[in-house]
C-alpha positions in Angstrom: -20.0 -2.2 -7.5 -18.7 -1.4 -10.5 -18.2 2.1 -11.4 -20.6 2.0 -15.1 -17.9 3.9 -16.8 -16.9 7.2 -16.7 -19.2 10.1 -17.4 -20.9 12.4 -14.6 -24.5 10.8 -15.7 -22.3 7.3 -14.2 -20.6 8.8 -10.8 -24.0 10.7 -10.0 -25.6 6.6 -10.7 -23.3 4.9 -8.5 -23.3 8.0 -6.6 -27.0 7.6 -5.8 -27.0 3.2 -5.8 -24.2 3.7 -3.6 -25.9 5.7 -0.8 -29.5 4.0 -1.0 -27.8 0.5 -0.7 -26.0 2.5 2.3 -29.3 4.2 4.3 -30.9 0.7 3.6 -28.4 -1.2 5.3 -28.0 2.0 8.1 -31.8 1.2 9.0 -31.0 -1.9 9.3 -29.1 -1.9 12.1 -28.5 1.0 13.7 -32.5 2.1 13.3 -34.4 4.9 11.5 -33.6 8.0 12.5 -32.8 11.3 10.7 -29.1 11.1 8.7 -28.5 13.3 6.4 -26.2 12.2 2.7 -22.7 13.4 2.7 -20.0 13.3 -0.5 -17.8 10.6 0.0 -15.5 10.0 -3.1 -14.9 6.4 -2.5 -18.6 5.7 -2.1 -21.0 7.0 0.3 -21.7 8.5 3.7 -24.3 9.2 6.1 -24.1 11.5 8.8 -26.4 11.4 12.0 -26.8 12.7 15.7 -25.2 9.8 17.9 -27.9 8.2 20.4 -28.8 4.5 21.4 -29.1 2.2 18.4 -31.7 0.0 17.0 -34.8 2.4 17.6 -35.7 5.8 16.4 -36.8 7.1 20.1 -33.4 6.7 21.1 -31.7 10.1 22.4 -29.2 12.6 21.0 -25.9 11.9 22.3 -24.6 14.9 21.6 -22.1 14.2 19.0 -22.8 13.1 15.2 -21.9 9.5 14.1 -21.0 8.9 10.4 -21.1 5.8 8.1 -19.2 5.1 5.2 -19.6 2.1 2.7 -16.6 1.7 0.4 -17.5 1.3 -3.3 -13.6 0.4 -4.9 -10.3 -0.6 -3.4 -11.2 -1.6 0.1 -8.2 -2.1 1.3 -6.3 1.4 0.7 -9.7 3.4 1.9 -9.2 3.6 5.5 -6.5 7.0 5.1 -9.3 8.5 3.1 -11.9 7.5 5.7 -9.9 8.9 8.6 -9.0 12.0 7.3 -13.1 12.5 6.0 -13.9 11.8 9.6 -11.7 14.4 10.6 -12.9 17.2 8.4 -16.1 16.3 9.4 -15.5 16.5 12.7 -18.0 13.1 13.3 -16.9 11.5 17.5 -18.4 8.0 15.6 -17.0 6.7 12.4 -18.2 3.5 10.8 -16.7 2.2 8.0 -19.3 -0.3 5.5 -17.4 -2.4 2.7 -19.0 -5.3 0.5 -14.7 -7.0 0.5 -11.4 -6.8 2.2 -13.2 -5.4 5.2 -10.4 -7.5 7.6 -7.4 -6.1 5.9 -9.5 -2.3 7.2 -10.1 -4.1 10.7 -6.7 -5.3 11.2 -5.3 -1.7 9.6 -7.8 0.7 11.9 -6.7 -1.4 15.0 -2.6 0.0 14.8 -5.0 4.1 15.8 -5.4 5.3 18.9 -9.1 5.1 20.7 -11.6 6.7 19.1 -10.7 4.0 16.0 -13.2 3.9 13.3 -15.7 0.1 13.2 -15.6 -1.5 10.2 -18.7 -3.7 8.8 -18.7 -6.5 6.6 -21.5 -6.5 4.0 -23.0 -9.7 3.4 -26.1 -8.8 1.3 -29.1 -7.1 3.1 -26.6 -7.4 6.8 -23.5 -6.4 8.5 -21.4 -8.2 10.2 -18.9 -6.1 12.4 -15.0 -7.4 10.6 -12.6 -9.2 12.0 -8.7 -8.5 11.5 -7.0 -10.2 8.6 -4.1 -12.2 10.5 -0.2 -10.7 9.7 1.3 -12.6 7.5 4.3 -14.7 8.9 7.3 -12.4 9.5 9.2 -12.5 5.3 12.2 -15.0 6.9 9.5 -17.8 7.5 8.8 -17.9 3.7 12.1 -16.8 2.2 13.0 -18.7 -0.8 15.6 -21.6 -1.2 19.0 -19.6 -2.1 20.1 -20.7 -6.0 23.9 -19.5 -5.9 24.8 -19.8 -9.6 21.5 -17.4 -10.1 22.4 -14.4 -7.5 25.5 -14.9 -8.6 24.1 -13.7 -12.2 22.2 -10.9 -10.4 24.8 -9.8 -7.9 27.3 -9.6 -11.5 24.3 -7.6 -13.4 24.8 -5.3 -11.0 21.1 -4.9 -10.3 19.5 -4.7 -6.8 18.8 -8.1 -4.9 15.5 -7.6 -3.4 13.7 -10.9 -1.6 10.1 -10.2 -1.4 6.7 -11.8 -1.7 8.9 -15.3 -1.6 11.3 -14.6 -4.7 14.1 -13.4 -5.3 13.9 -10.0 -7.7 16.6 -8.3 -9.6 16.2 -4.1 -9.7 17.2 -1.2 -11.1 16.4 2.0 -8.8 13.5 -0.1 -7.6 12.3 -1.4 -10.8 12.1 -5.2 -11.1 14.0 -6.2 -14.1 14.6 -10.1 -12.9 13.5 -12.5 -10.6 13.7 -16.5 -9.8 11.4 -18.4 -10.5 10.4 -21.5 -9.1 8.0 -24.5 -10.4 6.6 -22.7 -13.4 7.7 -19.9 -15.7 5.2 -16.9 -16.0 3.9 -17.9 -18.9 3.0 -21.4 -16.7 5.1 -23.6 -18.2 6.5 -26.4 -15.6 10.1 -25.8 -14.3 12.3 -28.9 -13.6 14.8 -26.3 -11.7 15.0 -22.4 -10.9 15.0 -19.9 -13.5 16.1 -16.9 -14.4 13.0 -14.8 -16.3 13.5 -10.8 -17.5 11.5 -8.3 -17.8 10.0 -5.4 -16.3 6.0 -6.7 -15.3 4.5 -10.3 -16.4 4.0 -9.4 -19.4 7.4 -7.9 -20.5 9.1 -11.6 -19.1 7.1 -13.1 -21.4 7.5 -11.0 -24.0 11.8 -11.3 -23.2 11.3 -15.4 -23.1 10.2 -15.3 -26.4 11.4 -12.6 -28.5 14.8 -13.0 -27.1 14.6 -16.5 -25.9 18.3 -17.2 -28.3 20.1 -15.3 -25.9 21.3 -16.5 -22.3 19.1 -15.5 -19.3 22.1 -13.0 -18.3 22.5 -12.0 -21.4 18.9 -11.0 -21.3 19.9 -9.5 -17.6 22.5 -7.1 -19.2 20.5 -5.6 -22.0 17.5 -5.2 -19.5 19.2 -3.5 -17.5 20.7 -0.8 -19.6 17.9 -0.4 -21.5 16.6 0.7 -17.6 19.3 2.8 -16.9 19.1 4.8 -19.9 15.6 6.0 -18.4 16.3 5.8 -14.8 18.4 8.3 -14.1 17.3 12.2 -12.3 18.4 14.2 -16.2 16.4 11.2 -17.7 13.1 12.8 -20.2 10.2 11.6 -19.2 9.3 7.8 -19.8 7.7 5.0 -18.1 10.2 3.6 -17.0 10.7 6.1 -14.8 7.3 6.8 -13.9 6.6 3.4 -12.4 7.2 2.6 -8.4 9.4 6.0 -7.4 8.4 5.2 -3.9 11.0 1.8 -4.5 13.6 4.0 -6.1 13.0 6.3 -3.1 13.8 3.0 -1.2 16.9 2.2 -3.5 18.5 5.8 -2.9 18.5 5.6 0.7 19.6 1.8 0.9 22.8 3.2 -0.8 23.0 6.4 1.4 21.1 5.9 5.1 22.7 8.6 6.6 20.2 10.8 4.9 18.1 9.6 7.3 20.4 9.7 10.1 20.3 5.7 10.0 23.3 4.5 10.3 22.4 0.7 8.4 19.1 0.1 6.0 17.5 -2.9 3.8 15.2 -3.4 1.5 11.7 -5.2 3.6 8.7 -6.1 2.7 5.5 -4.8 4.0 2.3 -6.9 4.7 0.2 -6.9 1.8 2.3 -7.6 -1.7 1.8 -5.3 -4.5 -0.8 -6.5 -7.1 0.9 -4.6 -10.1 3.2 -2.2 -10.9 0.9 0.7 -12.2 -0.5 0.6 -7.9 0.1 2.9 -5.7 1.9 1.9 -2.6 4.5 2.5 -0.7 8.1 1.0 0.1 9.5 -0.6 3.1 12.6 -0.7 4.5 14.2 -2.4 8.0 17.2 0.3 9.4 19.1 0.7 12.5 20.2 3.9 13.9 23.9 4.7 14.7 23.0 3.1 18.9 21.2 0.2 17.2 17.7 1.4 17.5 15.5 -0.7 15.6 13.2 1.4 12.7 11.1 0.6 10.4 11.0 2.9 7.3 8.0 3.7 4.9 8.8 5.4 1.7 6.1 7.3 -0.2 6.1 9.7 -3.2 3.2 12.1 -3.6 0.3 12.4 -1.3 -0.8 9.4 -0.5 -3.5 9.2 2.5 -3.3 5.6 3.0 0.7 5.9 3.8 0.1 5.6 7.5 -2.2 2.8 7.5 0.2 0.7 5.5 3.1 1.7 7.1 2.0 0.8 10.4 0.5 -3.1 8.7 4.0 -3.1 7.9 5.5 -2.1 11.4 3.5 -4.7 12.7 4.7 -7.6 10.3 8.3 -6.6 10.6 9.1 -5.2 14.4 6.2 -4.1 16.4 8.6 -2.5 18.9 10.5 -0.6 16.0 10.0 3.4 15.9 8.2 4.1 12.2 9.9 7.0 10.1 7.7 7.8 7.0 10.0 9.6 4.5 8.3 11.4 1.7 9.6 13.9 -1.0 9.6 18.0 0.9 6.6 18.8 -1.4 4.8 16.2 -0.1 5.3 16.7 3.5 1.5 17.1 3.9 -0.6 17.8 7.5 -2.6 15.3 6.8 0.2 12.8 6.4 1.2 14.3 9.9 -1.9 14.3 11.3 -2.6 10.5 10.3 0.9 9.2 11.6 0.4 11.1 15.4 -3.2 8.8 15.4 -1.2 6.3 15.1 -1.1 4.1 19.3 2.4 4.2 18.3 2.8 7.5 16.3 5.3 7.8 13.5 8.0 10.4 12.5 7.2 11.8 9.3 10.8 13.1 7.1 11.8 14.5 4.3 14.3 14.6 2.1 15.0 16.9 -0.7 12.3 17.1 -3.9 15.8 16.3 -6.0 16.6 12.9 -4.0 16.4 11.3 -7.3 20.3 12.9 -7.4 21.1 11.7 -4.1 23.5 8.7 -3.7 
């Protein structure tokens, strides 16, 4: 369902339509009992007394049940749904969505009971969602190494990160190059792996077009110099230092894991790839304490209610038996995050770094 614009009237229309659809779905599945609409930023909400389902005559179970209909970005809605349910003091929570319910159901299962129930909307009916399987462990999808291109990344002084089946070169957590196989970003077939340079797909295509006379290594050195000018603690605000701050924080911790009491730390891949550089997300790493205990670390900058579900998902993929540590700047250490961290079946720890973390390590 599209938002249909950004005017106040369009938001009201969207909320009205979403509430009407939610009411029809809930009546069809749980019966025509009294329920009241409530505000919910990601769609629509209904709240009513708990009790037997599918009949208007069912007795009140003495609690409160809520139904949330997620209109947009369902895969980032579980944290918001959990926080909303806690604030409303509901005893039973049902989350409905048109898409991405498998991700919602998978992330919900990492929380202790009572967990929210996830429902797939199919036309005018509901089907209880099945959790999507976790992606295979990253080492099973690692790309074939290309020594000469890896050497070029190392010589340029970038951070080498393997993610999404690709080897990438990053500067303070921001990708400036990747090794591509099969075809280029522009869709050109390749006979051999190629080092592409640029921040994002459009920049990689433009670099190949405008600076094609330069060797890939010279293109890389140029890009690294530009990004380093902006991605430093004392640089004026610029798009290059506003993108993916959580990956910048991860890069700081990888260089100096003792900042959070770890003996080692390396970048790792979460359970869901980042669609683009502007999306809010977490940055995941695998580390070990001085006595060798495994730790999954999830870095976040800003208050992100999806941090805990996304981090728990990453731990389940990387090492289900490891402790989960959530690392945020001090100003982002919010009770919401700590509350969600304790709701996990295997609770997570929240650790903080100074707000001036960019100047560390």
